[in-house]
N, C-alpha and C positions, 0 to 999 in steps of 0.2 A: 505494502500498499504504499502510493506518495502523499505525500500533506506536506508538506512545505518546498520553498523554498531556498536552492543560496544562488547566487548571478543568476545566469539561461541554469539553471541546474536545478532538477528535483533532486533531493536525497528523500530520501527516505526515513522512518520514523527511529527506529534504533540511531541510523550515523546524526542527528540534528542533534540526540543527546547527545554525544559522546560531544558533537563538536561545542555545546553548552554546560559538560564536564570543565572539557578545554580550558574554556572559559571562566567558568570560575579557577581553576588549582595553576594559573598563569597570576585573575590577579593577588590571589593568595601569595603567590615565591612573587612573587612584588613586593609586596604590601610587609613579607617579611624581610624582605632583604633589600628593602627601602631603596629598590628602583622606582623609576621613577618617567611614569607610561604617559607623555600626551597625548591628553585626550581633548576633543572639542566634540561634543553635546550635541545635538541640535536648539533644544534651547537654547546652553549657553550663546551661542552665536544672539538668535533673535537678540537675548536681553543684551545682549558686547554690542550691535550694532546699537535698538534702539535709546542707549544707556548715552552711545556719541550721537544721534544724531545720524546713521549715515545709515543708504538704502541698502539695499541690496547688489546699483549698480556700484554704485561710491564703496564700499566695501571685497567686489570685487576690481573694482582698478586696483586696489589701491593694493589687491592681493599674486594683481596679473593670473587673473583669471576667470573668467566664462560666469558672466549672470548665470544660467544657468544651470551652473557648479554650487552655485552661493542656495540655491534656491533644494540644490539635488537634496544637499549636504541639511540643506534645518526640515527636510523632512521624510529625512531616516536614512539617506541612501547608502549605504557605501562609494571609497569615494578612497584613491589613493595615501597612503603616512604621508605623502607628499607634497600634495595638494594642501590635508586636510593645517601643515606644518604649518607652511604661505598662510593658509586664513591663519592659523591661531597669529602666527609672529605681528602682519600685520593687525591685528585687532590693538596687544598688544605693545606695540611700535606706537599708538594711538592712545594708548593709555589705558587701558583694560588689563584687573587683575584680570584670574578668570582665579576661582575658591572652586577646592577641592568637598567629593562629597563627605564628609566626616559627620555622620552625627545628621543633618541641616538636611543634606541637599549639596546636591551645586551649581556657580549660580556667579553671574561677576561681580565685574567693584570697581570704582575710578581708578588708578592709584593719585596716590595724595603724589603732589608737587611738589617735596619734600621728605626726598627717599632718607630714612637714618641708621 
């Protein structure tokens, strides 16, 4: 029985569970070994754009990607790691700080003018 989608390929249910298990184990490993994984969630991208009053086209221009790429990110579609890094760096250069999920959920805030 084919239940889920992965890119253009359908995965059987058992394989979906395996992928979920691997992701969980990877997160656990990264947390235990203090490896920082740069993740940009769709909601964080939207919140960051709202905080600095940028539209999709503004962010796309600054990150040197297409506006469709930003829209795909905000819909939760998978993107290449380099693309996500470019978008995240563009937002950070504009003064956005990303807050990891630490009990209160992931978020963003504007960086203070005086970094101590």
